[in-house]
C-alpha positions as CSV (number, residue, x, y, z in Angstrom):
1,M,-48.9,-26.5,90.8
2,K,-47.4,-28.5,93.8
3,V,-44.4,-29.7,91.6
4,K,-43.8,-26.1,90.3
5,E,-43.8,-24.7,94.0
6,T,-41.5,-27.5,95.2
7,L,-39.0,-26.8,92.2
8,A,-39.1,-23.1,93.0
9,Q,-38.3,-23.7,96.7
10,T,-35.5,-26.1,95.8
11,R,-34.0,-23.5,93.4
12,I,-34.0,-20.9,96.2
13,R,-32.6,-23.3,98.7
14,R,-29.7,-24.3,96.4
15,K,-28.5,-20.7,96.2
16,S,-27.3,-21.0,99.9
17,Q,-25.8,-24.3,99.4
18,I,-22.7,-25.9,97.9
19,C,-22.7,-29.2,96.0
20,K,-20.6,-32.2,96.9
21,V,-20.4,-35.6,95.1
22,F,-19.3,-38.8,97.0
23,E,-18.1,-41.9,95.2
24,I,-19.3,-45.0,97.0
25,K,-18.0,-48.5,96.1
26,F,-19.9,-51.8,96.0
27,D,-18.2,-54.3,98.1
28,K,-17.6,-57.0,95.6
29,S,-16.9,-59.7,98.3
30,H,-20.5,-59.4,99.2
31,L,-22.0,-59.7,95.7
32,S,-23.6,-63.1,95.0
33,K,-24.0,-64.3,91.4
34,Q,-27.5,-63.0,91.2
35,K,-26.4,-59.5,92.1
36,L,-23.5,-59.5,90.0
37,N,-25.6,-60.6,87.0
38,Y,-28.1,-58.0,87.8
39,L,-25.5,-55.1,87.8
40,N,-23.9,-56.3,84.7
41,M,-27.2,-56.7,82.9
42,L,-28.3,-53.0,83.9
43,F,-25.3,-51.7,81.7
44,V,-26.0,-54.1,79.0
45,E,-29.7,-53.1,78.7
46,A,-28.6,-49.4,78.9
47,K,-26.4,-49.9,75.8
48,W,-29.4,-51.4,74.2
49,I,-31.7,-48.5,74.9
50,Y,-29.0,-46.0,74.0
51,N,-28.3,-47.6,70.5
52,H,-32.0,-48.0,69.9
53,Q,-33.0,-44.5,70.6
54,L,-30.1,-43.2,68.2
55,A,-31.4,-45.6,65.5
56,S,-35.0,-44.4,66.0
57,K,-36.5,-41.9,63.5
58,D,-37.1,-39.2,66.1
59,I,-34.8,-39.2,69.0
60,F,-37.0,-36.7,70.9
61,K,-40.3,-38.7,70.4
62,Y,-38.6,-42.0,71.8
63,S,-40.7,-43.5,74.6
64,D,-38.9,-44.4,77.9
65,K,-41.7,-46.8,78.4
66,I,-40.4,-49.3,75.9
67,K,-40.1,-53.0,76.8
68,T,-38.4,-54.6,73.9
69,V,-35.7,-53.2,71.7
70,E,-34.0,-54.3,68.4
71,V,-30.3,-55.2,69.0
72,L,-27.6,-55.9,66.4
73,T,-25.9,-59.3,66.8
74,V,-22.4,-60.3,66.0
75,G,-23.6,-61.4,62.7
76,K,-25.1,-57.9,62.0
77,D,-28.7,-59.3,62.3
78,L,-31.4,-57.5,64.1
79,E,-32.8,-59.5,67.1
80,L,-35.7,-58.4,69.4
81,R,-34.8,-58.5,73.1
82,A,-36.7,-57.7,76.1
83,V,-35.7,-55.1,78.7
84,Q,-36.1,-56.8,82.1
85,Y,-33.7,-55.4,84.6
86,L,-33.8,-51.6,84.2
87,S,-36.5,-49.8,86.2
88,S,-38.9,-47.2,84.8
89,Q,-36.9,-44.3,86.3
90,M,-33.4,-45.7,85.1
91,K,-35.0,-45.8,81.5
92,Q,-36.4,-42.4,81.8
93,G,-33.0,-41.0,83.0
94,L,-31.1,-42.7,80.2
95,V,-33.6,-41.5,77.5
96,D,-33.6,-37.9,79.0
97,R,-29.8,-37.8,79.1
98,T,-29.4,-38.8,75.4
99,K,-31.8,-36.0,74.4
100,Q,-29.9,-33.5,76.5
101,N,-26.6,-34.7,74.9
102,V,-28.1,-34.0,71.3
103,I,-29.0,-30.4,72.4
104,N,-25.6,-29.8,74.0
105,L,-23.8,-31.2,71.0
106,A,-25.9,-29.0,68.5
107,K,-25.0,-26.0,70.6
108,K,-21.4,-26.8,70.6
109,E,-20.9,-28.0,66.9
110,N,-23.3,-25.4,65.4
111,G,-25.7,-28.4,64.5
112,K,-23.1,-30.3,62.6
113,G,-22.1,-32.9,65.2
114,R,-23.9,-36.1,65.8
115,L,-23.8,-38.9,68.5
116,K,-22.2,-42.2,67.8
117,F,-23.3,-45.7,68.6
118,K,-21.5,-47.2,71.6
119,S,-20.2,-50.7,72.4
120,E,-20.4,-49.9,76.2
121,V,-22.4,-47.6,78.4
122,N,-20.7,-47.3,81.7
123,S,-23.1,-44.9,83.5
124,I,-26.8,-45.0,84.6
125,P,-28.5,-42.0,85.9
126,L,-30.5,-42.4,89.2
127,K,-32.9,-39.6,89.1
128,Q,-34.5,-39.6,92.5
129,Y,-33.2,-40.4,96.1
130,N,-35.7,-42.7,98.0
131,N,-37.3,-43.7,94.8
132,T,-34.7,-44.8,92.1
133,Y,-32.3,-45.6,94.9
134,Y,-32.2,-45.9,98.7
135,I,-29.8,-45.8,101.5
136,V,-30.4,-48.5,104.1
137,N,-29.0,-48.7,107.7
138,G,-25.8,-46.8,106.7
139,N,-24.0,-49.7,104.9
140,Y,-26.5,-50.7,102.2
141,V,-27.9,-49.4,99.0
142,K,-31.0,-50.5,97.4
143,L,-31.8,-50.1,93.7
144,Q,-35.3,-49.7,92.0
145,G,-36.5,-53.1,90.6
146,F,-34.4,-55.2,92.7
147,K,-35.5,-56.6,95.9
148,K,-32.1,-57.2,97.8
149,N,-29.7,-54.8,99.2
150,F,-26.2,-54.0,98.1
151,R,-23.3,-53.8,100.6
152,V,-21.2,-50.6,99.9
153,I,-18.2,-48.9,101.3
154,G,-17.9,-45.1,102.0
155,L,-21.4,-44.1,103.1
156,N,-19.9,-42.7,106.3
157,Q,-18.4,-39.7,104.1
158,I,-22.2,-38.5,104.0
159,R,-23.1,-36.5,107.2
160,R,-26.5,-36.2,108.5
161,D,-26.9,-32.5,107.7
162,Y,-26.3,-33.2,104.1
163,E,-29.4,-33.0,101.7
164,I,-29.1,-36.1,99.3
165,A,-30.1,-35.6,95.7
166,N,-29.8,-37.7,92.6
167,A,-26.9,-40.2,91.9
168,I,-25.2,-42.0,89.0
169,L,-24.4,-45.8,88.8
170,I,-20.9,-46.5,87.3
171,K,-19.1,-49.4,86.1
172,K,-15.3,-48.9,86.0
173,N,-12.7,-51.5,85.4
174,G,-14.8,-54.4,86.7
175,N,-15.9,-52.5,89.8
176,F,-19.4,-50.8,90.4
177,Y,-19.7,-47.4,92.1
178,I,-22.5,-45.0,92.9
179,K,-21.8,-41.3,92.9
180,I,-24.2,-39.6,95.3
181,T,-24.7,-35.9,94.8
182,C,-25.4,-34.0,98.2
183,F,-26.0,-30.3,99.2
184,Q,-24.6,-28.7,102.3
185,V,-25.4,-25.3,103.7
186,K,-22.4,-22.8,103.0
187,E,-20.3,-22.3,106.0
188,S,-18.7,-19.0,106.5
189,K,-14.8,-19.2,106.6
190,E,-12.8,-18.0,109.5
191,R,-10.4,-15.2,108.4
192,T,-6.7,-16.1,109.0
193,G,-5.1,-12.9,107.8
194,N,-2.5,-15.0,105.7
195,Q,-1.5,-14.4,102.2
196,V,0.6,-16.7,100.1
197,G,2.4,-16.7,96.6
198,L,3.0,-19.8,94.6
199,D,5.6,-20.5,92.0
200,F,5.2,-23.7,89.8
201,G,8.3,-25.3,88.4
202,I,10.1,-28.4,87.2
203,K,12.8,-29.0,89.8
204,D,10.5,-28.2,92.6
205,S,6.7,-28.8,91.8
206,V,5.5,-25.9,94.0
207,V,7.5,-23.3,96.0
208,D,5.6,-20.7,98.2
209,S,6.5,-17.3,99.3
210,N,7.3,-18.6,102.8
211,G,10.2,-20.6,101.6
212,R,8.5,-24.0,101.7
213,K,9.1,-26.3,98.7
214,F,6.8,-29.4,97.7
215,N,7.6,-31.9,95.4
216,F,4.7,-34.1,94.0
217,Q,6.1,-37.0,91.7
218,F,4.0,-40.2,91.0
219,P,6.1,-42.5,88.8
220,E,4.8,-45.6,87.3
221,S,4.8,-48.7,89.5
222,K,6.6,-51.9,88.3
223,K,3.2,-53.6,87.9
224,L,1.9,-51.0,85.9
225,K,5.0,-51.4,83.5
226,K,4.5,-55.1,83.5
227,W,0.8,-55.0,82.6
228,S,1.7,-52.5,79.9
229,K,4.2,-54.8,78.2
230,K,1.7,-57.8,78.3
231,F,-0.9,-55.6,76.9
232,N,1.2,-54.6,74.0
233,K,2.2,-58.1,73.3
234,A,-1.3,-59.6,73.3
235,K,-3.1,-60.3,70.1
236,K,-5.6,-57.6,69.1
237,E,-9.4,-58.2,69.8
238,S,-8.4,-61.3,71.7
239,K,-9.8,-62.3,75.2
240,N,-6.3,-62.2,76.7
241,R,-5.8,-58.5,75.3
242,Y,-9.2,-57.5,77.0
243,K,-8.0,-59.1,80.4
244,Q,-4.6,-57.4,80.2
245,K,-6.5,-54.0,79.4
246,L,-8.6,-54.5,82.4
247,K,-5.5,-55.1,84.7
248,L,-3.6,-52.0,83.1
249,N,-6.7,-49.7,83.6
250,K,-6.9,-50.8,87.3
251,Q,-3.2,-49.9,87.9
252,Y,-3.7,-46.4,86.1
253,E,-6.9,-46.0,88.3
254,K,-4.8,-46.5,91.5
255,L,-2.1,-44.1,90.2
256,N,-4.7,-41.3,89.3
257,N,-6.5,-41.8,92.7
258,R,-3.1,-41.2,94.4
259,K,-2.7,-37.9,92.3
260,K,-6.0,-36.9,93.1
261,D,-5.7,-37.6,96.7
262,A,-2.4,-35.4,97.0
263,K,-3.9,-32.6,94.9
264,N,-7.2,-32.4,97.1
265,K,-5.2,-32.5,100.3
266,F,-2.7,-29.8,99.2
267,V,-5.4,-27.5,97.8
268,A,-7.6,-27.9,100.8
269,K,-4.9,-27.0,103.3
270,L,-3.9,-23.9,101.3
271,V,-7.6,-22.6,101.1
272,K,-8.0,-23.3,104.9
273,E,-4.8,-21.5,105.9
274,N,-4.8,-18.5,103.6
275,D,-7.3,-15.7,102.7
276,L,-5.5,-14.9,99.4
277,I,-3.6,-17.3,97.2
278,C,-1.7,-15.7,94.3
279,I,-0.5,-17.9,91.3
280,Q,0.6,-17.2,87.9
281,D,-1.4,-18.4,85.0
282,E,1.2,-20.9,83.8
283,M,0.9,-22.8,80.6
284,I,1.8,-26.4,82.0
285,H,0.9,-28.0,78.7
286,Q,3.6,-26.1,76.7
287,W,6.0,-27.3,79.5
288,H,5.0,-30.9,78.7
289,K,5.5,-30.2,74.9
290,S,9.0,-28.8,75.6
291,K,12.1,-30.5,74.1
292,M,14.2,-29.7,77.3
293,K,15.6,-33.0,78.8
294,G,13.3,-34.6,81.4
295,W,10.6,-31.9,81.3
296,G,7.8,-34.0,79.9
297,R,8.3,-36.8,82.1
298,K,8.3,-34.7,85.3
299,I,5.3,-32.9,84.2
300,Q,3.3,-36.1,83.5
301,Q,4.4,-37.6,86.7
302,G,3.5,-34.5,88.7
303,I,0.2,-32.9,89.6
304,S,1.2,-29.1,89.0
305,G,-1.5,-28.7,86.3
306,G,-4.2,-30.2,88.5
307,I,-3.3,-27.9,91.5
308,I,-3.6,-24.9,89.2
309,S,-6.9,-25.8,87.8
310,E,-8.4,-26.7,91.2
311,L,-7.1,-23.4,92.8
312,K,-9.0,-21.4,89.9
313,K,-12.3,-22.8,91.3
314,H,-11.7,-21.1,94.7
315,S,-12.6,-17.5,95.6
316,E,-9.4,-17.1,97.5
317,T,-7.3,-17.4,94.4
318,L,-6.0,-14.5,92.6
319,L,-4.6,-15.1,89.0
320,I,-1.6,-13.2,87.7
321,H,-1.1,-12.9,84.0
322,R,1.5,-15.1,82.5
323,S,3.3,-12.2,81.0
324,F,4.2,-10.9,84.5
325,P,8.2,-11.2,84.8
326,S,8.1,-12.8,88.2
327,T,11.5,-14.5,87.8
328,Q,13.2,-11.6,86.3
329,L,12.1,-8.6,88.3
330,C,14.3,-7.5,91.3
331,S,12.0,-6.9,94.4
332,N,14.7,-4.6,95.7
333,C,15.4,-2.0,93.2
334,G,12.8,-3.0,90.4
335,S,15.3,-3.6,87.6
336,L,15.0,-6.6,85.3
337,N,17.5,-9.2,85.1
338,K,17.6,-12.1,82.7
339,H,18.7,-15.6,84.4
340,S,19.0,-18.8,82.4
341,L,17.3,-21.8,83.6
342,D,20.5,-23.5,85.0
343,K,21.1,-20.6,87.5
344,R,19.1,-21.4,90.6
345,T,19.8,-18.3,92.6
346,Y,18.7,-14.8,91.5
347,K,21.2,-12.1,91.7
348,C,20.9,-8.4,91.0
349,D,23.6,-5.7,90.5
350,C,22.2,-3.9,93.7
351,G,23.3,-6.7,95.7
352,Y,20.1,-8.5,96.2
353,S,20.4,-12.2,96.1
354,M,17.7,-15.1,96.9
355,D,16.7,-18.5,95.9
356,R,15.2,-18.2,92.4
357,D,12.0,-20.0,93.1
358,I,11.4,-18.3,96.4
359,H,12.2,-15.0,94.9
360,S,9.5,-15.6,92.1
361,A,7.0,-16.7,94.6
362,N,7.4,-13.4,96.6
363,N,7.2,-11.4,93.5
364,I,3.9,-13.1,92.6
365,L,2.6,-12.4,96.1
366,V,3.4,-8.7,95.8
367,E,1.8,-8.4,92.4
368,G,-1.3,-10.2,93.7
369,L,-1.6,-7.9,96.6
370,R,-1.2,-4.7,94.2
371,I,-4.0,-6.0,92.1
372,S,-6.2,-6.9,95.0
373,K,-5.7,-3.3,96.4
374,G,-6.4,-1.9,93.0
375,L,-2.9,-0.1,92.8
376,R,-1.3,0.9,89.5
377,N,1.8,-1.0,88.3
378,T,4.8,1.3,88.6
379,M,6.9,-0.8,86.0
380,P,7.0,0.8,82.5
381,V,5.0,-1.1,79.9
382,E,8.0,-1.0,77.5
383,K,10.1,-2.8,79.9
384,I,7.6,-5.6,80.3
385,L,7.1,-5.9,76.5
386,D,10.8,-5.9,75.8
387,L,11.5,-8.6,78.7
388,G,8.7,-10.8,77.3
389,L,10.3,-10.8,73.8
390,Q,13.8,-11.5,75.2
391,T,12.4,-14.3,77.3
392,K,10.6,-15.9,74.4
393,Q,13.8,-15.5,72.2
394,S,15.9,-17.1,74.9
395,S,13.6,-20.2,75.4
396,M,13.5,-20.6,71.5
397,K,17.3,-20.8,71.5
398,Q,17.5,-23.2,74.4
399,E,14.8,-25.5,72.7
400,A,16.6,-25.3,69.6
401,L,20.1,-26.3,71.3
402,A,18.3,-29.2,73.2
């Protein structure tokens, strides 16, 4: 009864909180051979338990108190091995996660899918704070079943008013991380009275209705290209290929971290400064597939898709349907004018002229304000449908010529 009451209170408390996850890195310079061996063996034993559970007759009756498992050796012989490093709650978390994965897969695939055996398991759930894992002196983490503390980097991100919950221990590209889930009381945002429309493109990644242009391009570094060539030349299934793959993955991780950092900072600033953010539901993946010269590379090196997906999560964002002719519609007289992609200035017969991308961003903002106020669109439906057909035919011709 006490457990039920505690869970009920937690559910009520969570409604007034927001969830944040912080990635904390283990300081590898302070890892002794004993600590390094312990961390590596945790993931080895996690793989044993996962595969042993899948091989069992009934996955849902598999006991998390198991102390020995059968492991398939290189010679494909079964060998009995003891589980010495994983704590009781770590084993419980692994077993419960596999059961939940089976349930989720059955729902997704209508009961037809199945889990596969793994050569690596790179994450271990840590179910309970101050039981499965502990935070010590603001710079160290202690794991259940190991006496010594681990020095980590990044705990200063977690403020004192955060409520710490469960975590996940992760092994990634030879490094170890712990992702800690925290809950914070929702803070009321101050109203600024600002609204902005955003237009996403190829030449300029993002253009806003205030006339500001942002370019986010993250090309591959020379080091990444170097390791990529070495990896492709290495003999398959060799130790050298595995080493090159590890180095290559580290370079890709650095590149992805730079992209995430730029995306998060840009979105956070937008949300903080504006009460309404209007964007069009662009099909970025279709731009990537386009045969237009240089499009695919620019989209791959940019973060436009990530910005759109991140903005969709915020209540300040208003999504405009992709069929809205933001580039073609004249904001002065309301007429529709087709412009090819090489023309960077929008011109109308009424005398109106403006930078193509800024013009589009302004139209997106006006349409967003119209939708937010519940006003009716004055443009005839026939015109919108006709323009959509003409634009589609024009783009098909351009791709065919390319």
